[in-house]
C-alpha positions in Angstrom: 108.4 110.8 79.3 108.7 109.8 75.6 107.1 107.1 73.6 109.0 105.3 70.9 106.2 105.9 68.4 104.4 109.2 67.7 100.9 109.0 66.3 98.5 111.8 65.7 95.9 111.7 68.4 92.4 110.9 67.3 90.0 113.1 69.2 87.8 111.1 71.6 85.6 113.5 73.6 85.4 111.3 76.8 89.1 111.6 77.4 89.4 115.2 76.2 86.6 116.4 78.4 87.1 116.8 82.1 83.4 116.9 82.7 82.9 113.7 80.8 85.6 112.0 83.0 84.0 113.4 86.2 80.7 111.8 85.3 82.4 108.4 85.5 84.7 109.5 88.3 82.4 110.8 91.1 85.0 110.1 93.8 87.7 112.2 92.2 90.3 109.7 91.3 91.6 112.1 88.6 92.0 114.8 91.2 94.1 112.5 93.3 96.3 111.7 90.3 96.8 115.4 89.6 97.7 116.1 93.2 100.8 113.7 93.3 103.2 116.6 93.5 101.2 118.1 96.4 101.2 114.8 98.2 104.9 114.6 98.1 105.5 118.1 99.4 102.8 117.7 102.1 104.2 114.5 103.5 107.8 115.7 103.3 106.9 118.8 105.3 104.8 116.8 107.8 107.7 114.4 108.5 110.0 117.2 109.6 108.6 116.6 113.1 109.1 112.8 112.9 111.9 111.2 114.9 112.9 107.7 115.9 114.9 106.4 118.9 118.7 106.4 118.5 118.6 102.6 118.9 116.8 102.2 115.6 119.9 103.3 113.7 121.5 100.0 114.8 119.0 97.8 113.1 120.6 95.0 111.1 117.6 94.4 108.8 114.5 96.3 107.7 111.1 94.7 107.0 108.2 96.6 105.5 104.8 94.9 106.1 101.9 96.0 103.9 99.3 94.9 101.5 98.1 96.1 98.1 98.2 99.9 97.8 99.7 100.3 101.2 102.8 98.2 100.2 103.6 100.3 97.1 105.9 102.6 98.9 108.0 99.7 100.1 108.3 98.2 96.6 109.4 101.5 95.2 112.0 102.1 97.9 113.4 98.6 97.6 114.0 98.8 93.8 115.2 102.4 93.9 117.7 102.1 96.7 118.8 98.4 96.6 122.4 99.6 95.7 122.5 102.1 98.5 120.8 100.4 101.5 123.6 98.8 103.6 121.4 96.3 105.3 118.8 93.8 104.0 115.5 95.4 103.1 112.5 93.0 102.6 108.8 93.4 101.9 106.3 91.1 103.5 102.7 90.7 102.5 101.5 88.1 105.0 100.3 87.5 108.5 103.6 86.0 109.7 107.1 87.6 109.5 110.2 85.7 108.5 112.0 83.7 111.1 115.0 86.0 111.3 112.9 89.0 112.5 113.9 89.8 116.1 115.3 92.5 118.4 117.8 93.7 115.7 115.0 94.1 113.1 113.3 97.4 112.2 109.7 96.4 111.2 107.7 99.2 109.4 104.0 98.5 109.3 102.1 100.3 106.5 98.3 100.4 106.2 96.4 103.3 104.9 93.2 102.4 106.6 94.9 101.0 109.7 92.6 98.0 109.6 94.4 95.6 107.2 94.3 92.2 109.0 97.6 90.9 107.7 99.4 94.1 108.8 97.8 94.1 112.2 98.9 90.5 112.6 102.4 91.4 111.6 102.4 94.2 114.1 101.6 91.8 116.9 104.1 89.3 115.6 106.9 91.9 115.5 106.0 93.2 118.9 106.1 89.7 120.4 109.6 89.2 119.0 110.9 92.4 120.5 111.6 94.1 117.1 111.8 97.8 116.7 108.6 99.1 115.3 107.4 102.1 113.2 104.1 102.8 111.6 102.7 104.6 108.5 99.0 104.9 108.4 96.1 107.3 108.1 94.3 106.0 111.2 92.3 103.0 112.4 93.5 100.3 114.7 97.1 100.5 113.6 97.4 104.1 114.7 95.7 103.3 118.0 98.2 100.5 118.7 101.2 102.8 117.8 100.0 105.5 120.2 99.2 103.0 122.9 102.6 101.3 122.6 104.7 104.4 122.1 105.7 103.4 118.6 107.0 106.1 116.3 104.5 106.7 113.5 103.9 108.8 110.4 100.3 109.7 110.1 98.9 110.4 106.6 96.5 113.3 106.6 95.3 112.9 103.0 94.1 116.4 102.2 95.6 115.9 98.7 94.0 112.5 98.1 90.3 113.4 97.5 89.5 109.9 96.4 90.7 108.6 99.8 91.9 105.4 98.1 95.1 103.9 99.4 96.5 103.2 96.0 96.0 106.9 95.1 97.9 108.1 98.1 101.2 106.9 96.6 102.9 110.3 97.1 102.2 110.1 100.8 103.2 106.5 101.1 106.5 106.7 99.3 107.5 110.0 100.8 106.6 109.0 104.3 108.8 105.8 104.0 111.7 107.8 102.5 111.5 110.4 105.3 111.3 107.6 108.0 114.4 105.8 106.6 116.2 109.1 106.3 115.5 110.1 109.9 116.7 106.6 111.0 119.9 107.1 109.1 119.5 104.4 106.4 118.9 106.9 103.5 119.9 110.4 102.9 117.2 112.1 100.9 117.7 115.8 100.4 115.2 118.7 100.0 116.8 119.3 96.7 115.9 115.8 95.5 112.3 116.3 96.6 112.1 119.7 94.9 113.6 118.5 91.7 111.2 115.5 91.4 108.2 117.8 92.2 109.4 120.2 89.5 109.6 117.5 86.9 106.0 116.3 87.8 104.8 119.8 87.4 106.5 120.2 84.1 105.0 117.0 82.8 101.5 117.3 84.1 100.2 119.8 81.5 101.0 117.2 78.8 99.0 114.5 80.6 95.8 116.2 81.8 92.5 115.8 79.9 92.9 119.3 78.3 96.1 118.1 76.6 94.7 116.7 73.3 97.7 116.3 70.9 100.4 113.7 71.7 99.2 113.0 75.2 101.3 109.9 76.1 98.9 108.7 78.8 95.9 108.8 76.4 97.9 107.1 73.6 98.8 104.3 76.0 95.2 103.9 77.1 94.0 103.7 73.5 96.6 101.1 72.7 95.6 99.0 75.7 91.8 98.9 75.3 90.4 95.4 75.6 93.9 93.9 76.2 95.8 92.4 79.0 99.1 94.3 79.6 102.5 92.8 80.1 104.9 95.3 81.6 108.7 94.9 81.0 111.1 97.0 83.2 114.2 96.7 85.2 116.3 98.0 88.1 115.2 101.2 89.8 111.9 101.3 87.8 110.7 97.9 89.0 108.8 99.4 91.9 107.3 102.2 89.9 106.2 99.6 87.3 104.4 97.7 90.0 102.6 100.9 91.1 101.5 101.3 87.4 100.4 97.6 87.4 98.6 97.8 90.8 96.6 100.9 89.9 95.7 99.4 86.5 94.3 96.3 88.2 92.2 98.3 90.7 91.2 101.3 88.6 90.8 100.1 85.0 89.9 96.5 86.1 92.5 95.1 83.7 94.5 91.9 83.9 98.2 92.7 83.8 101.6 91.3 84.8 105.2 92.5 85.3 108.3 90.9 83.9 111.9 92.0 84.7 115.0 92.2 82.5 117.3 90.4 82.5 115.4 87.5 84.3 112.6 87.3 81.7 115.2 86.8 79.0 116.1 83.4 80.4 112.6 81.8 80.2 109.7 84.0 79.4 110.6 84.6 75.7 110.0 80.9 75.0 106.4 81.2 76.2 105.1 83.7 73.6 104.3 81.1 71.0 101.1 79.8 72.6 98.2 80.2 72.9 98.1 81.9 69.6 94.9 83.8 70.3 96.7 85.9 72.9 98.1 88.1 70.1 94.8 89.8 69.7 94.3 90.5 73.4 97.8 91.2 74.7 99.8 94.5 74.8 103.5 94.7 75.8 104.7 97.9 77.5 108.4 98.3 77.8 109.7 100.9 80.3 113.1 102.1 79.4 115.8 104.2 81.0 119.2 105.4 79.9 120.2 104.9 83.6 119.8 101.1 83.4 122.9 98.9 83.4 124.5 99.1 79.9 123.8 95.5 79.2 120.2 95.9 80.2 119.9 98.8 77.8 121.1 96.4 75.1 118.6 93.7 76.1 115.5 95.9 76.2 115.2 96.7 72.4 116.2 93.2 71.4 113.5 91.8 73.7 110.9 94.1 72.1 112.1 93.0 68.7 111.5 89.3 69.6 108.0 90.2 71.0 107.1 92.0 67.8 108.5 89.2 65.6 105.9 87.1 67.3 103.3 89.7 66.2 102.4 91.1 69.6 101.7 94.8 69.7 104.3 96.6 71.8 105.2 100.2 72.9 108.2 101.6 74.7 108.2 104.6 77.0 111.5 106.3 77.9 111.9 107.9 81.3 113.6 111.3 80.7 114.4 112.4 84.3 118.1 113.0 84.9 118.1 111.0 88.2 116.7 107.6 89.2 114.7 109.3 91.8 112.9 111.6 89.3 112.4 108.8 86.8 110.5 106.8 89.4 108.1 109.6 90.0 107.8 110.2 86.3 106.7 106.7 85.6 104.3 106.7 88.5 102.6 109.9 87.3 102.3 108.6 83.7 100.9 105.3 85.0 98.3 107.0 87.2 96.9 109.1 84.3 97.0 106.2 82.0 94.9 103.9 84.2 92.3 106.6 84.8 91.9 107.1 81.0 91.8 103.4 80.4 89.1 103.1 83.1 87.1 105.6 81.2 87.6 103.8 77.9 86.5 100.6 79.6 83.3 102.3 80.7 84.1 101.8 84.4 81.5 103.7 86.4 83.5 104.9 89.4 87.0 103.4 89.2 87.4 104.0 93.0 85.2 101.0 93.7 86.8 97.6 94.1 83.7 95.3 94.4 85.5 92.0 94.3 88.1 92.9 96.9 85.3 94.2 99.1 83.3 91.0 98.6 86.3 89.0 99.6 86.8 91.1 102.8 83.1 90.7 103.7 83.4 86.9 103.4 86.6 86.8 105.4 84.9 88.8 108.1 82.3 86.1 108.5 85.0 83.6 109.4 86.8 84.3 112.7 
């Protein structure tokens, strides 16, 4: 992963010291980030035993139901394989499934905890409509239902996710969904693809860990984003990976951020950057670029950044360097995960694993039946 600008790193002990980070990270979020490669391999191996009924291969549409961190795998798969999947593939983050869902639908329910109320409602909705079901979960009520109803399931055993946070189990979530879709005949992911992606992550990791002081891209991005809202700009196969970056940034660094996609944003968003003027001091644009984008998209990205900078907004571009779309997705996810942990430290977040406002909301919802 390369940045478009190279600056000499100013040594800041909190980011350069693993011990200093651990003092703010008692639940080992950093360790989960560093274990991404192990999550991928662990889940891929575990899924060797997974199988689905032959009838699942005849599904005419696929729906993935999940919320928050548990939906990240679906977002990544949709953007990465939209040109390869031969049937409609949709993500649903709600209690009720679309009207078209029925006996010809494959509905995949994803919930790390197994207790997400929207996903449990979707499970029952899909079951009532006679849809084909499959489950990805670490346990809870969803796993109980899958076992009770004889539904094929992939169980996440998160030995390489010491934080035990759904958003940090991204290697398990994506790989489990990829394996499930491969076993059902909708994708064809090879061991070589998995191994190549893991190798890239292992090559990049030494340049992103706390001990890497000079030209650590994750640290540079964190410094640039301190006390700013972040607007991500990406396209095509990296849209889902960008959303993972965004989601983890919200929950870990407690930062407001948003995603914009090229070419769509070129048709409206650019006219919005004039007001309010004070946003220039509190906004940072991060462009995620790839040589594998459509040629016209690759023309649009630098022009879009030029327009943003003409309006005096700070901006940075990161270039995915993997040779395949598959490897680039993992590359962006890895960089994003390190960046959001470093930004959490710079923001002084004591224990980035905690999500107090989300927990408060759930407590209030539980009071209303």
